C-alpha positions in Angstrom: -0.1 -0.1 -0.2 0.9 3.2 -1.1 1.8 6.0 2.0 -0.5 8.6 -0.4 -0.4 12.3 0.5 -2.9 13.4 3.0 -4.9 15.0 0.4 -6.1 11.9 -1.1 -7.8 10.4 2.9 -7.3 11.9 5.4 -7.9 15.3 3.9 -10.9 14.0 2.0 -12.6 13.2 5.3 -12.0 16.4 6.4 -13.5 18.4 3.4 -16.4 16.0 4.1 -17.2 17.4 7.1 -16.7 20.8 6.3 -19.1 20.7 3.7 -21.8 19.9 6.3 -20.8 22.6 8.6 -19.6 20.1 11.2 -17.0 21.2 14.0 -14.0 18.3 13.4 -13.0 16.4 16.4 -9.9 14.3 15.9 -9.3 11.5 15.1 -11.7 11.9 12.3 -14.0 9.3 11.6 -14.8 8.2 8.4 -18.7 9.0 7.5 -20.6 5.8 7.0 -22.2 5.0 3.5 -22.8 2.1 1.2 -19.0 2.5 -0.4 -16.8 2.2 3.0 -15.0 -0.4 1.5 -12.2 2.1 0.9 -11.9 3.0 4.8 -12.2 -1.0 6.0 -9.1 -1.9 3.7 -7.2 0.9 4.3 -7.4 0.9 7.9 -6.8 -2.7 8.3 -3.5 -2.1 5.9 -2.9 0.4 8.3 -2.4 -2.0 11.5 0.6 -3.6 12.5 1.3 -6.8 11.2 0.7 -8.2 15.0 -3.1 -6.8 14.3 -3.6 -8.4 11.1 -2.9 -12.6 11.8 -4.5 -14.3 9.9 -5.1 -11.9 7.2 -5.2 -13.5 3.7 -3.0 -9.8 2.8 0.1 -9.3 3.8 1.8 -5.8 3.9 5.3 -5.3 2.9 7.0 -2.6 3.1 9.8 -3.3 -0.2 8.2 -2.8 -3.1 9.9 -5.3 -5.2 8.6 -8.2 -2.7 4.8 -6.5 -3.6 2.4 -8.6 -5.9 0.2 -5.8 -6.2 0.3 -1.6 -5.2 -2.8 -0.7 -3.4 -3.8 2.8 -3.8 -5.7 4.2 -0.6 -7.4 7.1 -2.2 -10.8 7.8 -1.2 -12.3 8.4 -4.3 -16.2 7.7 -3.1 -15.7 9.7 -0.4 -14.1 12.9 -2.5 -17.3 12.0 -4.9 -19.8 13.2 -2.7 -18.0 16.1 -1.1 -19.2 18.7 -2.7 -22.9 18.8 -2.7 -25.3 21.3 -1.9 -26.2 20.3 1.9 -28.7 21.7 4.3 -26.9 22.0 7.8 -27.7 23.5 11.4 -25.1 25.2 12.5 -26.5 26.7 16.2 -30.1 25.0 16.4 -33.3 23.9 14.9 -34.0 26.7 13.2 -31.0 28.2 11.8 -30.6 26.2 8.4 -28.7 27.7 5.0 -28.1 26.4 1.9 -24.1 25.9 1.5 -22.4 24.9 -1.9 -19.0 23.5 -0.5 -16.2 24.2 -3.1 -14.5 21.2 -3.3 -13.0 20.2 -6.6 -12.9 16.5 -6.9 -11.7 16.4 -10.6 -8.6 18.4 -9.2 -8.1 16.3 -6.6 -8.1 13.0 -9.2 -5.8 15.0 -11.9 -3.5 15.7 -9.1 -3.3 11.6 -7.9 -2.6 11.0 -11.7 0.6 12.9 -11.5 1.8 11.8 -8.2 1.6 8.4 -10.1 3.4 9.3 -13.0 6.5 10.6 -10.8 6.6 6.6 -9.2 8.9 4.2 -10.7 6.9 1.2 -10.1 3.5 3.2 -11.7 5.8 3.7 -15.0 7.5 0.4 -15.2 4.2 -1.6 -15.8 1.9 1.1 -16.7 -0.4 0.6 -14.0 -1.6 -2.7 -14.3 -0.5 -4.1 -10.9 -1.8 -1.3 -8.7 -5.5 -1.5 -7.4 -7.8 1.2 -7.1 -11.0 1.0 -5.0 -13.6 3.2 -7.0 -17.4 2.0 -5.6 -18.9 4.7 -6.3 -20.3 5.1 -10.2 -19.0 8.7 -10.1 -15.6 7.7 -8.5 -12.1 8.3 -10.4 -14.5 9.3 -13.6 -12.1 12.0 -14.5 -9.3 9.7 -15.2 -10.4 6.5 -15.4 -8.8 6.7 -19.2 -5.9 6.9 -17.2 -5.8 4.4 -15.2 -7.5 1.7 -16.9 -5.1 -0.5 -17.0 -5.5 -0.9 -13.2 -7.5 -3.6 -11.2 -10.7 -1.8 -9.9 -12.9 -2.8 -6.8 -16.1 -1.7 -7.7 -19.9 -2.6 -6.8 -21.0 -1.5 -10.1 -20.9 -4.3 -12.9 -21.5 -1.6 -15.7 -17.8 -0.2 -14.8 -16.0 -3.4 -14.2 -14.1 -5.2 -16.9 -15.0 -8.8 -16.0 -11.4 -10.3 -17.3 -8.8 -8.1 -14.5 -11.8 -6.0 -11.9 -13.0 -7.8 -8.7 -16.9 -6.8 -7.6 -16.9 -6.0 -4.0 -20.1 -5.8 -1.5 -21.5 -2.6 -1.1 -21.2 -1.6 3.1 -25.2 -2.5 4.5 -26.2 1.0 6.7 -29.0 -0.1 8.7 -29.0 -2.2 12.0 -27.9 -6.0 11.8 -31.2 -8.0 12.8 -30.4 -9.8 16.2 -33.9 -11.0 16.9 -35.0 -14.5 16.7 -35.5 -16.4 13.8 -38.2 -17.3 12.3 -41.2 -15.8 10.4 -43.9 -15.8 13.2 -42.7 -11.7 14.0 -42.3 -11.0 10.3 -46.0 -9.4 9.6 -45.1 -7.9 6.4 -45.0 -10.2 2.8 -42.6 -7.7 0.8 -40.8 -4.5 2.1 -39.4 -1.7 0.0 -38.2 2.2 0.4 -36.3 4.1 -1.7 -36.7 6.0 -4.7 -39.4 5.5 -6.6 -38.0 7.3 -10.2 -34.8 5.9 -11.4 -32.9 5.9 -15.0 -32.4 3.5 -17.3 -33.0 -0.3 -16.1 -34.1 1.4 -12.6 -37.5 2.2 -14.4 -38.8 -0.5 -13.6 -39.5 0.9 -9.7 -42.2 3.1 -11.1 -43.9 0.1 -12.4 -43.4 -2.2 -9.4 -44.9 0.9 -7.6 -47.7 0.9 -9.4 -48.3 -2.6 -9.0 -48.0 -3.3 -5.8 -48.6 -0.6 -3.7 -51.9 -1.5 -3.0 -51.5 -4.7 -1.7 -52.6 -5.3 2.1 -49.5 -6.9 3.6 -46.5 -4.8 1.3 -44.8 -2.0 2.1 -43.4 -0.1 -0.6 -42.6 3.7 0.1 -40.8 6.0 -1.8 -38.3 8.2 0.1 -34.4 9.3 0.2 -31.9 7.6 2.9 -31.3 9.8 5.2 -31.0 8.8 9.3 -34.5 8.6 9.5 -35.4 6.6 6.9 -32.5 4.3 7.5 -34.3 3.5 10.9 -37.3 2.8 8.9 -35.8 0.3 6.6 -34.1 -1.1 9.2 -37.7 -1.7 10.8 -39.2 -2.5 7.7 -36.3 -5.0 6.7 -36.7 -6.8 10.3 -40.5 -7.1 10.2 -40.7 -8.9 6.7 -40.5 -12.3 5.0 -38.8 -10.6 1.4 -37.1 -7.5 0.8 -37.6 -6.0 -2.7 -34.2 -5.3 -4.5 -35.3 -3.7 -7.7 -32.7 -2.2 -9.8 -32.0 1.2 -9.7 -28.9 3.6 -11.6 -27.1 0.7 -11.1 -28.1 -2.7 -11.2 -27.1 -3.0 -7.3 -27.0 -1.4 -4.5 -26.2 -2.0 -0.8 -30.1 -3.1 -0.2 -29.2 -6.2 -1.0 -26.9 -6.8 1.5 -28.8 -4.8 4.2 -31.4 -7.3 3.4 -29.4 -10.7 4.1 -28.1 -9.3 7.2 -31.6 -8.7 8.3 -32.6 -12.3 7.4 -35.0 -10.6 4.9 -34.9 -12.8 1.4 -33.8 -10.7 -0.9 -36.4 -10.8 -4.1 -34.3 -9.5 -7.1 -35.7 -7.7 -10.2 -32.6 -6.5 -11.9 -32.0 -8.4 -15.1 -28.1 -7.5 -15.1 -27.3 -7.6 -12.1 -23.8 -9.2 -11.7 -23.0 -9.8 -7.9 -20.1 -10.3 -5.7 -18.0 -13.8 -5.2 -20.4 -15.0 -7.6 -18.6 -18.2 -8.2 -17.8 -19.2 -5.0 -21.6 -18.2 -3.3 -24.8 -19.6 -5.2 -27.3 -16.4 -4.5 -29.9 -18.5 -5.7 -29.7 -20.3 -1.9 -30.7 -17.4 -0.2 -32.6 -15.0 -3.1 -35.2 -14.9 -5.3 -34.6 -13.7 -9.2 -37.7 -12.3 -10.8 -37.1 -10.7 -14.7 -38.8 -7.4 -14.7 -40.6 -8.0 -17.7 -42.7 -10.7 -15.2 -41.9 -8.9 -11.7 -44.3 -6.1 -13.5 -47.7 -8.1 -14.4 -50.3 -7.3 -12.1 -50.4 -10.4 -9.2 -47.9 -12.3 -10.6 -44.9 -11.2 -7.7 -47.8 -11.4 -5.5 -48.9 -14.8 -5.8 -45.2 -16.0 -6.4 -44.3 -15.1 -2.8 -47.5 -16.0 -0.7 -47.1 -19.4 -2.5 -43.9 -19.8 -0.6 -44.3 -22.2 2.3 -42.6 -21.6 5.8 -40.7 -24.2 5.3 -38.6 -22.9 2.1 -38.3 -19.2 4.5 -36.7 -21.0 7.2 -34.2 -23.1 5.3 
C-alpha cells in the first residue's frame, strides 16, 4: 500500500465534514455510507502486522516483493463531498444552504500526476495497481488514464470481468439480532427507496404501480436519510421478503442490508452481477425474478405468497 499524501484520504474526510458545517474533532471518523470499503481496506492495511494475524493480505515494505500496489485514495467519498447540503450550525431554526467548493476532478488529476512520478507505476503502466471505485462517479475524470489497473467496484457496468473485482456494498442499517422465524414478520414484502430512477431503474415505478395497494406489502418512496435508515431497519426486520429492484445501477447496498436482516432478497434486476458469484450461489438465499414478469399485476404477490414457511426458514 502506498503512503499517499493526506490530500487523497484524510483530507477528503475533513472536506466532507466541512461541507456539512460539522465541527472537526480528532481523530476524524470516516463517514458511514454504502461505499465504505475504501476505508475498511485502508484501515486494515494500516494496522501493524501483529494486529493482522490471519489476514489473507500481507503488506510488505519492499516494493520489489509486492504482487500488487494498493492506492488508498478515498475516491467514493471524494465524489460526494461537494454537494449542496442543509445543515444546522446553531439551532434547528438556523438553516442555510451551502455549496462547498471542493474540486473532486482536480484531486483526481493530482493523483495521476503523483502516480506518473512513481517508478512502479511507470514500470507496468499500472496493471499491478489496485483502485477502489465503488461510487459510480468515482475516478470518472481519470478513468482512461488508470484503466489498465485493477478496479474494485460494486457496479458491474464499470467493471471488466477479466481484470476487475466486484465487491459488496457496505450495509447501512442495523444488523438484525432477534429470533429466527417468521412469527414476528407480518409484512410479506418491504421496499423503501427512490421510486424514480434512470435506465433499468425505470422498473421501480412500474413495481410501485402493481404493488402499492397490496395489504401486506410496504413499498414507499423516500431518500436514505438517518430517519430513512431507521424506517428501513424496522421494515426489513419485520418482513419476510425485501424487494431489490434495479436502480441507476443494477445493484445497491439494499441486497446486503436484506441479508443481514434475515429478509429474503427478491431481486428484480436483469443485468445484475454479484460479488464472488463463483463461490456463493445467491439462489440459495435470494429469489430472482425477471423484470418482465415482476411488473405483471399479481405475479410477484402470488409467487411470494405461495412460498411455504419451510422454504423461507431453510
